[in-house]
C-alpha positions in Angstrom: -26.4 -27.5 65.0 -27.5 -23.9 65.1 -27.6 -21.3 68.0 -31.2 -20.5 68.9 -34.1 -20.9 70.7 -37.0 -23.0 69.8 -40.7 -22.6 70.9 -43.8 -24.5 70.1 -47.2 -22.1 70.1 -50.3 -22.9 68.7 -49.1 -26.5 67.7 -46.4 -24.8 65.7 -42.9 -24.8 66.0 -40.8 -21.5 65.7 -37.1 -21.2 65.9 -35.2 -18.0 66.7 -31.6 -17.5 65.8 -28.9 -14.8 66.0 -25.6 -13.8 67.2 -25.0 -13.5 71.1 -27.0 -10.9 72.7 -29.7 -10.7 69.8 -32.5 -12.1 72.3 -32.8 -15.7 71.7 -33.2 -16.4 75.3 -35.2 -13.6 75.9 -37.8 -14.5 73.4 -37.8 -18.0 75.0 -38.6 -16.5 78.3 -41.5 -14.5 76.8 -43.1 -17.4 75.2 -42.6 -19.6 78.3 -44.1 -16.9 80.5 -47.1 -17.3 77.9 -47.3 -21.2 78.6 -45.8 -22.0 75.4 -43.5 -25.0 75.3 -39.7 -24.1 75.1 -37.4 -26.7 73.2 -34.4 -25.0 74.1 -33.3 -21.6 74.7 -29.4 -21.8 73.3 -28.5 -24.6 71.0 -30.6 -27.0 68.9 -29.9 -29.9 66.5 -31.7 -29.7 63.3 -32.6 -33.0 61.5 -34.3 -33.7 58.0 -36.8 -36.1 58.8 -39.1 -37.5 56.3 -40.6 -34.5 54.8 -40.0 -32.1 57.3 -37.2 -30.4 59.4 -37.3 -31.0 63.0 -35.4 -29.3 66.0 -34.3 -31.0 68.9 -33.0 -29.9 72.5 -29.2 -30.5 73.5 -28.1 -31.4 76.8 -26.5 -28.0 77.9 -28.2 -27.6 81.2 -28.2 -29.8 84.3 -31.9 -30.5 84.2 -32.4 -30.6 80.4 -34.7 -33.3 78.9 -35.2 -34.6 75.4 -37.4 -32.2 73.4 -38.4 -32.1 69.8 -40.9 -30.4 67.6 -41.1 -29.8 63.7 -39.9 -26.4 62.4 -42.4 -24.2 60.8 -40.9 -20.9 60.6 -37.2 -19.7 61.4 -36.5 -16.4 62.1 -32.9 -14.3 62.5 -33.5 -12.3 65.0 -32.2 -8.5 66.3 -33.5 -6.0 68.8 -35.4 -3.0 67.1 -37.7 -0.2 67.5 -40.6 -2.3 66.4 -41.9 -5.8 65.8 -41.1 -6.2 62.0 -41.0 -9.5 60.3 -39.4 -9.6 56.6 -39.2 -12.6 54.5 -35.9 -13.5 53.0 -35.2 -16.4 50.4 -32.5 -17.8 48.1 -28.7 -17.5 48.9 -29.3 -14.8 51.3 -31.4 -16.9 53.6 -28.7 -19.9 53.2 -26.0 -17.5 54.3 -27.9 -15.9 57.3 -28.7 -19.4 58.4 -25.2 -20.8 58.1 -23.8 -17.7 59.9 -25.5 -19.1 62.9 -24.8 -22.9 62.7 -22.0 -24.4 64.4 -19.3 -24.5 61.6 -17.3 -27.5 60.4 -14.5 -25.7 58.5 -12.0 -28.3 59.5 -13.2 -30.8 56.9 -14.3 -29.9 53.3 -16.7 -32.7 53.1 -18.4 -31.9 56.2 -18.8 -28.1 55.0 -20.4 -29.1 51.8 -22.9 -31.0 53.7 -23.5 -28.2 56.2 -24.2 -26.0 53.0 -26.5 -28.6 51.2 -28.3 -28.9 54.6 -28.8 -25.2 54.8 -30.2 -25.0 51.2 -32.6 -27.7 51.8 -34.0 -26.0 55.0 -34.7 -23.0 53.2 -36.4 -24.5 50.3 -38.6 -26.3 53.0 -39.0 -23.6 55.9 -40.0 -20.2 55.6 -37.3 -17.8 56.8 -37.5 -14.3 57.8 -35.4 -11.5 59.3 -37.2 -10.2 62.6 -36.7 -7.2 64.5 -38.6 -7.1 67.7 -39.1 -5.4 71.1 -38.3 -7.4 73.9 -41.9 -7.8 75.3 -45.0 -9.9 75.0 -46.1 -7.6 72.3 -43.7 -9.8 70.0 -45.8 -12.9 70.6 -49.0 -11.4 69.7 -47.6 -9.8 66.6 -46.1 -13.0 65.3 -49.5 -15.0 66.3 -51.6 -12.3 64.3 -49.0 -12.5 61.4 -49.3 -16.3 61.2 -53.0 -16.3 61.0 -54.2 -18.6 57.9 -56.6 -16.1 56.3 -53.7 -13.3 56.6 -51.0 -15.6 55.0 -53.3 -16.9 52.2 -54.3 -13.2 51.4 -50.5 -12.0 51.4 -49.3 -15.0 49.4 -52.2 -14.4 46.7 -51.4 -10.6 46.4 -47.6 -11.4 46.1 -48.2 -13.6 43.1 -50.2 -11.2 41.3 -47.7 -8.5 41.7 -45.3 -10.8 40.4 -47.1 -11.2 37.3 -47.2 -7.3 36.9 -51.0 -7.2 37.9 -52.1 -4.4 40.3 -53.7 -5.4 43.7 -56.4 -3.7 45.9 -56.1 -4.3 49.5 -58.2 -2.7 52.6 -56.2 -0.4 54.8 -56.6 -1.3 58.5 -54.4 1.1 60.5 -54.1 5.0 61.3 -50.0 5.2 60.4 -50.8 7.0 57.1 -53.5 9.2 58.4 -55.1 11.3 56.8 -53.8 10.2 53.3 -54.9 6.8 53.7 -57.6 5.9 56.4 -59.1 2.6 57.8 -61.1 1.0 55.4 -60.0 2.8 52.4 -59.2 0.7 49.4 -55.7 0.8 48.5 -54.6 0.3 44.6 -50.9 -1.2 44.8 -49.3 -1.2 41.3 -46.1 -3.2 40.3 -43.2 -0.9 40.9 -41.2 -2.8 38.2 -37.1 -2.4 38.2 -37.1 1.1 39.0 -36.4 2.4 42.4 -39.2 4.3 44.2 -38.6 8.3 44.9 -38.9 10.4 48.1 -42.6 11.0 48.4 -43.9 7.9 46.9 -45.8 5.5 49.0 -44.9 2.0 48.5 -46.1 -1.3 49.8 -43.3 -3.1 51.9 -43.3 -7.1 51.9 -43.8 -8.4 55.4 -44.8 -11.7 56.8 -48.5 -12.2 56.6 -49.0 -9.0 54.7 -47.8 -5.4 53.9 -46.9 -2.2 55.5 -47.7 0.8 53.3 -45.7 4.0 54.4 -44.1 6.8 52.5 -40.5 6.9 51.0 -38.3 9.5 52.6 -34.9 8.7 51.2 -33.3 6.1 48.9 -29.6 5.6 49.3 -27.7 3.4 46.8 -24.5 1.6 47.7 -22.3 -0.7 45.5 -24.0 -3.8 46.3 -27.5 -2.8 47.7 -29.8 0.0 47.6 -31.9 1.0 50.9 -35.1 2.3 50.9 -36.1 4.6 53.9 -39.8 4.9 55.0 -42.0 6.4 57.3 -45.6 6.8 58.2 -47.2 10.1 57.8 -48.7 9.9 61.5 -45.6 7.8 62.9 -42.8 9.7 64.7 -39.9 7.4 64.2 -38.6 6.3 60.9 -39.0 2.4 59.8 -35.9 0.0 59.6 -34.4 0.7 56.1 -35.6 -1.9 53.7 -33.7 -3.4 50.6 -35.3 -2.7 47.3 -36.2 -6.5 47.0 -39.0 -5.9 49.9 -40.8 -3.2 47.6 -43.7 -5.0 46.5 -45.3 -2.1 44.6 -46.3 1.7 44.5 -49.6 3.1 45.7 -50.9 5.7 43.1 -54.5 5.9 44.4 -57.0 5.0 47.2 -60.7 4.6 46.9 -62.7 6.0 49.8 -66.6 6.2 49.9 -66.5 5.3 46.0 -64.5 8.4 45.2 -61.0 7.9 43.7 -58.2 9.8 45.3 -55.1 10.5 43.3 -53.3 13.2 45.3 -51.8 11.7 48.4 -49.2 14.0 49.5 -48.4 14.6 53.3 -49.6 18.2 54.1 -49.2 18.4 57.7 -46.3 17.6 60.0 -46.2 14.1 61.5 -47.1 15.3 65.1 -50.2 16.9 63.9 -51.3 13.7 62.0 -50.4 11.7 64.8 -52.6 13.8 67.2 -55.7 13.8 64.7 -55.2 10.0 63.8 -55.4 9.4 67.7 -58.6 11.5 68.2 -60.2 9.9 65.1 -59.4 6.2 66.6 -60.9 7.1 69.9 -64.0 8.6 68.2 -64.2 5.4 66.0 -64.0 3.2 69.0 -66.8 5.2 70.8 -69.1 4.9 67.8 -68.8 1.2 68.1 
């Protein structure tokens, strides 16, 4: 049993879990308002049935009815400044799942079964952290990130970077304007074991793709190093990322057949943002 809200959208079952006040009911309400099916908005039973995990509603409210759906993705949620979905795996993912389950600490055997079930769940279902803005934009964001073509491309790129091979992707936004522009070919090189340094541009792992931003600071603690990043044309900093979320480093871009190695930020972010908005508007008109 897990504290969470479950929904079905586009034929896919999604589960959102987190501590009290993290936004489980808010997310259920957003998806319900869009016409999606809500399995439950407070507490769910997860069962391993056949080769898949299925979430079931629980009788918490007076008018509850039995509902169930296979789980395709589980997010551990928190309110944030932007919508950001970051994959997690291994022991960290198991711990995050167990932290939101109804614990069975009174019996050692029951606790062992819960830990084994959580490990099986993590091996079978995609697990991610989700920082989100509590409005309809989060639903649109997740639907775009779960598009099949984006997922396949991101998975292939991750495999290549894991094999220490560079990856080329096409930039699609204005957050790094003017150093990186929409349509530029971005060359991502594996970062290896070293930590990036301030000023470098890194590719951060995200569900369904990457975010390419510049490192502003690196803070190292006893257990984890945090990478602070920000777009050249973005006013607010990103949520800090663990070093494991850095997929690679951008050393160059290719624009109209010309290779550009110098990717420094030369102007203040406010000016970059203003010129990016103007460029975006002019591009929209030309179309």
